[in-house]
C-alpha atoms as a printed R data frame, in Angstrom:
    type eleno elety resid chain resno       x       y       z
1   ATOM     1    CA   MET     A     1  -4.557  38.894  21.710
2   ATOM     2    CA   ASN     A     2  -5.124  35.376  22.851
3   ATOM     3    CA   THR     A     3  -8.707  36.192  23.657
4   ATOM     4    CA   GLN     A     4  -9.320  37.633  20.187
5   ATOM     5    CA   SER     A     5  -7.734  34.514  18.613
6   ATOM     6    CA   GLN     A     6  -9.974  32.287  20.673
7   ATOM     7    CA   LYS     A     7 -13.046  34.237  19.586
8   ATOM     8    CA   GLY     A     8 -12.035  34.054  16.027
9   ATOM     9    CA   SER     A     9 -11.742  30.295  16.196
10  ATOM    10    CA   VAL     A    10 -15.343  29.811  17.516
11  ATOM    11    CA   PRO     A    11 -16.955  30.025  14.108
12  ATOM    12    CA   LEU     A    12 -14.319  27.526  12.786
13  ATOM    13    CA   TYR     A    13 -15.096  24.977  15.562
14  ATOM    14    CA   ALA     A    14 -18.771  25.526  15.113
15  ATOM    15    CA   ALA     A    15 -18.504  24.666  11.423
16  ATOM    16    CA   LEU     A    16 -16.432  21.608  12.189
17  ATOM    17    CA   VAL     A    17 -19.039  20.447  14.681
18  ATOM    18    CA   LEU     A    18 -21.841  20.995  12.102
19  ATOM    19    CA   PHE     A    19 -20.067  19.230   9.243
20  ATOM    20    CA   SER     A    20 -19.134  16.399  11.563
21  ATOM    21    CA   ALA     A    21 -22.793  16.066  12.646
22  ATOM    22    CA   VAL     A    22 -23.913  15.990   8.946
23  ATOM    23    CA   PHE     A    23 -21.413  13.271   8.029
24  ATOM    24    CA   LEU     A    24 -22.072  11.198  11.165
25  ATOM    25    CA   PHE     A    25 -25.868  11.351  10.941
26  ATOM    26    CA   PRO     A    26 -26.145   8.417   8.447
27  ATOM    27    CA   MET     A    27 -23.939   6.372  10.787
28  ATOM    28    CA   TYR     A    28 -26.135   7.213  13.643
29  ATOM    29    CA   LEU     A    29 -29.302   6.095  11.716
30  ATOM    30    CA   ALA     A    30 -27.586   2.891  10.714
31  ATOM    31    CA   VAL     A    31 -26.626   2.075  14.441
32  ATOM    32    CA   VAL     A    32 -30.082   2.961  15.741
33  ATOM    33    CA   ASN     A    33 -31.880   0.867  13.160
34  ATOM    34    CA   ALA     A    34 -29.486  -2.017  13.536
35  ATOM    35    CA   PHE     A    35 -30.556  -2.429  17.219
36  ATOM    36    CA   SER     A    36 -34.272  -1.916  16.436
37  ATOM    37    CA   ALA     A    37 -36.944  -4.654  16.498
38  ATOM    38    CA   TRP     A    38 -37.726  -6.416  13.255
39  ATOM    39    CA   ASN     A    39 -41.276  -5.022  12.745
40  ATOM    40    CA   THR     A    40 -40.552  -1.384  13.509
41  ATOM    41    CA   THR     A    41 -40.273   1.313  10.883
42  ATOM    42    CA   PRO     A    42 -36.814   2.855  10.590
43  ATOM    43    CA   GLY     A    43 -36.712   6.140  12.474
44  ATOM    44    CA   LEU     A    44 -34.543   8.684  14.268
45  ATOM    45    CA   LEU     A    45 -34.924   7.309  17.717
46  ATOM    46    CA   PRO     A    46 -34.232   3.827  18.946
47  ATOM    47    CA   ALA     A    47 -37.050   1.354  18.915
48  ATOM    48    CA   GLY     A    48 -35.828  -1.059  21.462
49  ATOM    49    CA   PHE     A    49 -32.391  -2.698  21.974
50  ATOM    50    CA   HIS     A    50 -31.881  -5.990  20.064
51  ATOM    51    CA   PRO     A    51 -28.166  -6.848  19.718
52  ATOM    52    CA   GLU     A    52 -29.274 -10.241  18.609
53  ATOM    53    CA   ASN     A    53 -29.829  -8.731  15.199
54  ATOM    54    CA   PHE     A    54 -26.084  -8.990  14.612
55  ATOM    55    CA   LYS     A    55 -26.309 -12.798  15.401
56  ATOM    56    CA   TYR     A    56 -29.036 -13.149  12.921
57  ATOM    57    CA   ALA     A    57 -26.947 -11.160  10.408
58  ATOM    58    CA   VAL     A    58 -24.377 -13.899  10.287
59  ATOM    59    CA   THR     A    59 -26.690 -16.873  10.688
60  ATOM    60    CA   MET     A    60 -29.603 -16.226   8.380
61  ATOM    61    CA   ILE     A    61 -27.307 -16.291   5.338
62  ATOM    62    CA   ASP     A    62 -24.038 -18.121   4.679
63  ATOM    63    CA   PHE     A    63 -22.145 -14.936   6.020
64  ATOM    64    CA   TRP     A    64 -18.839 -16.572   6.564
65  ATOM    65    CA   LYS     A    65 -18.570 -18.164   3.183
66  ATOM    66    CA   PHE     A    66 -19.106 -14.775   1.647
67  ATOM    67    CA   ALA     A    67 -16.504 -13.343   4.016
68  ATOM    68    CA   ARG     A    68 -14.071 -15.935   2.806
69  ATOM    69    CA   ASN     A    69 -14.656 -14.978  -0.767
70  ATOM    70    CA   SER     A    70 -14.045 -11.409   0.205
71  ATOM    71    CA   LEU     A    71 -10.793 -12.248   1.783
72  ATOM    72    CA   ILE     A    72  -9.691 -14.272  -1.307
73  ATOM    73    CA   LEU     A    73 -10.414 -11.287  -3.576
74  ATOM    74    CA   LEU     A    74  -8.761  -9.076  -1.152
75  ATOM    75    CA   ALA     A    75  -5.553 -11.155  -0.960
76  ATOM    76    CA   ILE     A    76  -5.353 -11.289  -4.740
77  ATOM    77    CA   THR     A    77  -5.760  -7.576  -5.154
78  ATOM    78    CA   LEU     A    78  -3.244  -6.718  -2.443
79  ATOM    79    CA   CYS     A    79  -0.544  -9.225  -3.613
80  ATOM    80    CA   THR     A    80  -0.774  -8.125  -7.263
81  ATOM    81    CA   SER     A    81  -1.772  -4.536  -7.791
82  ATOM    82    CA   THR     A    82   0.072  -3.178  -4.853
83  ATOM    83    CA   PHE     A    83   3.435  -4.506  -6.093
84  ATOM    84    CA   THR     A    84   3.090  -4.381  -9.890
85  ATOM    85    CA   SER     A    85   2.018  -0.811  -9.705
86  ATOM    86    CA   GLY     A    86   5.210  -0.160  -7.781
87  ATOM    87    CA   LEU     A    87   7.430  -1.846 -10.547
88  ATOM    88    CA   VAL     A    88   5.700   0.191 -13.313
89  ATOM    89    CA   GLY     A    89   6.073   3.426 -11.177
90  ATOM    90    CA   TYR     A    90   9.747   2.633 -10.661
91  ATOM    91    CA   ALA     A    91  10.257   2.139 -14.337
92  ATOM    92    CA   PHE     A    92   8.548   5.418 -15.296
93  ATOM    93    CA   ALA     A    93  10.570   7.271 -12.686
94  ATOM    94    CA   ARG     A    94  14.114   5.850 -13.000
95  ATOM    95    CA   ILE     A    95  14.487   4.033 -16.246
96  ATOM    96    CA   VAL     A    96  15.372   6.327 -19.171
97  ATOM    97    CA   ALA     A    97  13.793   5.082 -22.508
98  ATOM    98    CA   PRO     A    98  12.501   6.737 -25.592
99  ATOM    99    CA   GLY     A    99   8.811   7.612 -25.345
100 ATOM   100    CA   ARG     A   100   8.660   7.134 -21.638
101 ATOM   101    CA   ASN     A   101   6.862  10.377 -20.736
102 ATOM   102    CA   ALA     A   102   4.341   9.815 -23.604
103 ATOM   103    CA   LEU     A   103   3.620   6.302 -22.410
104 ATOM   104    CA   PHE     A   104   3.201   7.639 -18.849
105 ATOM   105    CA   MET     A   105   0.616  10.190 -20.137
106 ATOM   106    CA   ILE     A   106  -1.206   7.398 -21.891
107 ATOM   107    CA   VAL     A   107  -1.343   5.424 -18.707
108 ATOM   108    CA   LEU     A   108  -2.575   8.473 -16.829
109 ATOM   109    CA   SER     A   109  -5.284   9.124 -19.425
110 ATOM   110    CA   THR     A   110  -6.844   5.820 -18.609
111 ATOM   111    CA   MET     A   111  -7.948   7.424 -15.308
112 ATOM   112    CA   MET     A   112 -10.476   9.527 -17.269
113 ATOM   113    CA   LEU     A   113 -12.179   6.398 -18.620
114 ATOM   114    CA   PRO     A   114 -14.864   5.151 -16.216
115 ATOM   115    CA   GLY     A   115 -14.446   1.597 -15.219
116 ATOM   116    CA   ILE     A   116 -18.005   0.819 -16.002
117 ATOM   117    CA   VAL     A   117 -17.382   1.520 -19.740
118 ATOM   118    CA   THR     A   118 -15.061  -1.460 -20.080
119 ATOM   119    CA   GLN     A   119 -17.164  -3.917 -18.072
120 ATOM   120    CA   ILE     A   120 -19.042  -5.335 -21.110
121 ATOM   121    CA   PRO     A   121 -15.922  -5.812 -23.219
122 ATOM   122    CA   GLN     A   122 -14.166  -7.526 -20.452
123 ATOM   123    CA   TYR     A   123 -17.209  -9.705 -19.748
124 ATOM   124    CA   ILE     A   124 -17.177 -10.867 -23.365
125 ATOM   125    CA   LEU     A   125 -13.376 -11.399 -23.238
126 ATOM   126    CA   PHE     A   126 -13.490 -13.543 -20.085
127 ATOM   127    CA   HIS     A   127 -16.522 -15.470 -21.223
128 ATOM   128    CA   ASN     A   128 -14.680 -16.436 -24.407
129 ATOM   129    CA   TYR     A   129 -11.714 -17.686 -22.450
130 ATOM   130    CA   GLY     A   130 -13.945 -19.505 -19.908
131 ATOM   131    CA   LEU     A   131 -12.782 -17.426 -16.905
132 ATOM   132    CA   LEU     A   132 -16.326 -16.376 -15.623
133 ATOM   133    CA   ASP     A   133 -17.126 -17.486 -12.153
134 ATOM   134    CA   THR     A   134 -13.478 -17.731 -11.309
135 ATOM   135    CA   PHE     A   135 -11.062 -15.412  -9.544
136 ATOM   136    CA   TRP     A   136  -8.712 -15.134 -12.534
137 ATOM   137    CA   PRO     A   137 -10.090 -11.721 -13.659
138 ATOM   138    CA   TRP     A   138  -8.949 -10.195 -10.471
139 ATOM   139    CA   VAL     A   139  -5.409 -11.779 -10.994
140 ATOM   140    CA   PHE     A   140  -5.159 -10.248 -14.410
141 ATOM   141    CA   TRP     A   141  -6.469  -6.870 -13.220
142 ATOM   142    CA   GLY     A   142  -3.954  -6.976 -10.368
143 ATOM   143    CA   ILE     A   143  -1.029  -7.806 -12.643
144 ATOM   144    CA   GLY     A   144  -2.044  -4.919 -15.020
145 ATOM   145    CA   GLY     A   145  -1.827  -2.425 -12.033
146 ATOM   146    CA   ASN     A   146  -3.778   0.776 -11.486
147 ATOM   147    CA   ALA     A   147  -3.057   4.113 -13.165
148 ATOM   148    CA   PHE     A   148  -3.542   6.127 -10.000
149 ATOM   149    CA   TYR     A   149  -1.261   3.842  -7.903
150 ATOM   150    CA   ILE     A   150   1.353   3.915 -10.667
151 ATOM   151    CA   PHE     A   151   1.231   7.770 -10.514
152 ATOM   152    CA   LEU     A   152   1.709   7.697  -6.656
153 ATOM   153    CA   TYR     A   153   4.769   5.352  -6.870
154 ATOM   154    CA   ARG     A   154   6.249   7.299  -9.868
155 ATOM   155    CA   GLN     A   155   5.987  10.598  -8.035
156 ATOM   156    CA   PHE     A   156   7.715   9.276  -4.953
157 ATOM   157    CA   PHE     A   157  10.470   7.411  -6.850
158 ATOM   158    CA   ALA     A   158  11.187  10.438  -8.891
159 ATOM   159    CA   SER     A   159  12.040  12.362  -5.709
160 ATOM   160    CA   VAL     A   160  14.705   9.838  -4.553
161 ATOM   161    CA   PRO     A   161  18.285  11.259  -5.064
162 ATOM   162    CA   LYS     A   162  20.124   9.753  -8.042
163 ATOM   163    CA   GLU     A   163  23.253   9.217  -5.741
164 ATOM   164    CA   LEU     A   164  21.474   6.319  -4.019
165 ATOM   165    CA   GLU     A   165  20.787   4.592  -7.355
166 ATOM   166    CA   GLU     A   166  24.277   5.306  -8.671
167 ATOM   167    CA   ALA     A   167  25.839   3.814  -5.504
168 ATOM   168    CA   ALA     A   168  23.753   0.643  -5.842
169 ATOM   169    CA   ARG     A   169  24.763   0.310  -9.491
170 ATOM   170    CA   ILE     A   170  28.480   0.767  -8.509
171 ATOM   171    CA   ASP     A   171  27.972  -2.052  -5.923
172 ATOM   172    CA   GLY     A   172  26.739  -4.295  -8.754
173 ATOM   173    CA   CYS     A   173  23.061  -4.188  -8.072
174 ATOM   174    CA   SER     A   174  20.780  -4.861 -10.973
175 ATOM   175    CA   ILE     A   175  17.667  -2.703 -11.695
176 ATOM   176    CA   LEU     A   176  15.356  -5.168  -9.897
177 ATOM   177    CA   ARG     A   177  17.702  -5.509  -6.896
178 ATOM   178    CA   THR     A   178  18.023  -1.721  -6.721
179 ATOM   179    CA   TYR     A   179  14.318  -1.486  -6.660
180 ATOM   180    CA   TRP     A   180  13.856  -4.274  -4.106
181 ATOM   181    CA   ASN     A   181  16.651  -3.316  -1.607
182 ATOM   182    CA   ILE     A   182  16.673   0.429  -1.874
183 ATOM   183    CA   PHE     A   183  13.616   1.948  -3.356
184 ATOM   184    CA   LEU     A   184  10.933  -0.393  -1.977
185 ATOM   185    CA   PRO     A   185  11.968  -0.038   1.663
186 ATOM   186    CA   MET     A   186  12.052   3.768   1.244
187 ATOM   187    CA   SER     A   187   8.524   3.783  -0.206
188 ATOM   188    CA   LEU     A   188   6.747   2.061   2.732
189 ATOM   189    CA   PRO     A   189   4.336   5.077   3.235
190 ATOM   190    CA   VAL     A   190   3.297   4.873  -0.342
191 ATOM   191    CA   VAL     A   191   2.973   0.993  -0.185
192 ATOM   192    CA   ALA     A   192   0.797   1.448   2.864
193 ATOM   193    CA   THR     A   193  -1.312   4.093   1.257
194 ATOM   194    CA   VAL     A   194  -1.782   1.931  -1.931
195 ATOM   195    CA   ALA     A   195  -2.571  -1.143   0.141
196 ATOM   196    CA   ILE     A   196  -5.179   0.705   2.252
197 ATOM   197    CA   MET     A   197  -6.853   2.135  -0.959
198 ATOM   198    CA   ASN     A   198  -6.728  -1.395  -2.467
199 ATOM   199    CA   PHE     A   199  -8.320  -2.799   0.660
200 ATOM   200    CA   GLN     A   200 -11.214  -0.239   0.639
201 ATOM   201    CA   GLY     A   201 -11.793  -0.727  -3.104
202 ATOM   202    CA   SER     A   202 -11.803  -4.469  -3.079
203 ATOM   203    CA   TRP     A   203 -13.740  -4.930   0.215
204 ATOM   204    CA   GLY     A   204 -16.615  -2.742  -1.004
205 ATOM   205    CA   ASP     A   205 -16.557  -3.807  -4.694
206 ATOM   206    CA   PHE     A   206 -20.087  -4.796  -5.739
207 ATOM   207    CA   ILE     A   207 -20.310  -4.476  -9.612
208 ATOM   208    CA   GLY     A   208 -17.380  -6.670 -10.536
209 ATOM   209    CA   PRO     A   209 -18.281  -9.747  -8.572
210 ATOM   210    CA   PHE     A   210 -21.943  -9.347  -9.600
211 ATOM   211    CA   MET     A   211 -20.961  -9.453 -13.254
212 ATOM   212    CA   PHE     A   212 -18.203 -12.017 -13.274
213 ATOM   213    CA   LEU     A   213 -19.124 -14.459 -10.419
214 ATOM   214    CA   LYS     A   214 -22.031 -16.634  -9.455
215 ATOM   215    CA   GLN     A   215 -23.661 -16.517  -6.047
216 ATOM   216    CA   ASP     A   216 -21.505 -19.137  -4.474
217 ATOM   217    CA   HIS     A   217 -18.434 -16.958  -5.145
218 ATOM   218    CA   TYR     A   218 -19.982 -13.611  -4.144
219 ATOM   219    CA   PRO     A   219 -18.002 -11.471  -1.552
220 ATOM   220    CA   LEU     A   220 -19.881  -9.859   1.233
221 ATOM   221    CA   ALA     A   221 -20.731  -6.577  -0.408
222 ATOM   222    CA   THR     A   222 -22.331  -8.335  -3.420
223 ATOM   223    CA   ALA     A   223 -24.126 -10.916  -1.241
224 ATOM   224    CA   LEU     A   224 -25.669  -8.286   0.974
225 ATOM   225    CA   SER     A   225 -26.854  -6.357  -2.030
226 ATOM   226    CA   THR     A   226 -28.461  -9.262  -3.753
227 ATOM   227    CA   ILE     A   227 -29.555 -11.643  -0.999
228 ATOM   228    CA   SER     A   228 -32.333 -10.469   1.319
229 ATOM   229    CA   TYR     A   229 -32.810 -11.170   5.022
230 ATOM   230    CA   THR     A   230 -36.382 -12.558   5.149
231 ATOM   231    CA   GLN     A   231 -38.394 -14.295   7.915
232 ATOM   232    CA   ASN     A   232 -39.694 -17.721   7.317
233 ATOM   233    CA   GLY     A   233 -39.529 -17.384   3.524
234 ATOM   234    CA   SER     A   234 -41.645 -14.361   3.345
235 ATOM   235    CA   LYS     A   235 -40.934 -11.470   0.927
236 ATOM   236    CA   LEU     A   236 -40.727  -8.836   3.827
237 ATOM   237    CA   VAL     A   237 -37.078  -7.838   4.145
238 ATOM   238    CA   LEU     A   238 -35.794  -7.451   7.729
239 ATOM   239    CA   GLN     A   239 -34.293  -3.903   7.532
240 ATOM   240    CA   SER     A   240 -32.741  -4.022  11.091
241 ATOM   241    CA   VAL     A   241 -30.853  -7.210  10.333
242 ATOM   242    CA   THR     A   242 -29.759  -5.985   6.916
243 ATOM   243    CA   THR     A   243 -28.496  -2.792   8.568
244 ATOM   244    CA   ALA     A   244 -26.615  -4.899  11.240
245 ATOM   245    CA   ALA     A   245 -24.964  -6.890   8.418
246 ATOM   246    CA   ALA     A   246 -23.944  -3.703   6.658
247 ATOM   247    CA   LEU     A   247 -22.304  -2.376   9.876
248 ATOM   248    CA   LEU     A   248 -20.393  -5.602  10.227
249 ATOM   249    CA   ILE     A   249 -19.076  -5.227   6.603
250 ATOM   250    CA   LEU     A   250 -18.267  -1.591   7.360
251 ATOM   251    CA   LEU     A   251 -16.302  -2.373  10.516
252 ATOM   252    CA   PRO     A   252 -13.073  -3.692   8.913
253 ATOM   253    CA   VAL     A   253 -12.975  -0.579   6.579
254 ATOM   254    CA   LEU     A   254 -13.210   1.785   9.544
255 ATOM   255    CA   VAL     A   255 -10.572  -0.054  11.536
256 ATOM   256    CA   ILE     A   256  -8.175  -0.110   8.666
257 ATOM   257    CA   TYR     A   257  -8.717   3.505   7.849
258 ATOM   258    CA   PHE     A   258  -8.199   4.804  11.337
259 ATOM   259    CA   LEU     A   259  -5.117   2.612  11.840
260 ATOM   260    CA   GLY     A   260  -3.663   3.618   8.518
261 ATOM   261    CA   GLN     A   261  -4.757   7.311   8.110
262 ATOM   262    CA   ARG     A   262  -1.266   8.398   9.077
263 ATOM   263    CA   PHE     A   263   0.240   6.489   6.284
264 ATOM   264    CA   ILE     A   264  -2.320   7.775   3.850
265 ATOM   265    CA   VAL     A   265  -1.453  11.429   4.736
266 ATOM   266    CA   GLU     A   266   2.258  10.712   4.642
267 ATOM   267    CA   GLY     A   267   1.967   8.819   1.408
268 ATOM   268    CA   ILE     A   268   0.088  11.573  -0.356
269 ATOM   269    CA   VAL     A   269   2.430  14.261   0.922
270 ATOM   270    CA   THR     A   270   5.590  12.445  -0.098
271 ATOM   271    CA   THR     A   271   4.291  11.793  -3.624
272 ATOM   272    CA   GLY     A   272   3.908  15.486  -4.236
273 ATOM   273    CA   VAL     A   273   7.485  16.289  -3.568
274 ATOM   274    CA   LYS     A   274   8.521  16.226  -7.218
275 ATOM   275    CA   GLY     A   275   6.445  16.351 -10.402
């Protein structure tokens, strides 16, 4: 029986190996070309070993200034959207009010609207208020929350037994104190999930900073997409150095994902307990 089971799992493992190779192949190409010489054509096999490309990636442009801008935008996003979405999700889950479900459906319906559709109206709005080339748009976006994050919080808070909330009310807790002292500590898996998603979205955002900021305030993703690595003022782009810079930008995302994947799985599972 065990032998048959092992034989039956061979195709499964073969498929897993095949799909893993397909997904890892672009990463392999990036690593190979990041260590290649400047004047070589990108290929499947290594063309030399030049780790100094990573040094050039952070010295040929103002890499650390752009990294600082990325951290500023990341901090704004994490400190606003992560917690405001939780407050809205708590209100939809636990506060009974007329039209609550209809309003929740309206919030969810905004997920069907592509973000690029609202870019031009937002640009005009921020231009009229003199907020272009500032970080204020990210503050307002964060305060407004995110429909998907609100959904995750709402699903989790709706699964919390009412007895906990009633006990807190008997002890004299207000709505905000009940949320802060009871519901928020219980929702740490969801908070971690939202924070990780916020990190990935903010760190790799290119379109938003490109539209609303000037070059001095660009984050790393936008700077790498618009500023070329060239040699001695020539128009020839150094692909190996550019690839090395891309790997440096990708590294924090990989680290955060592998450290927090347990929270992502736990957060998604717990938000599906109750509809």
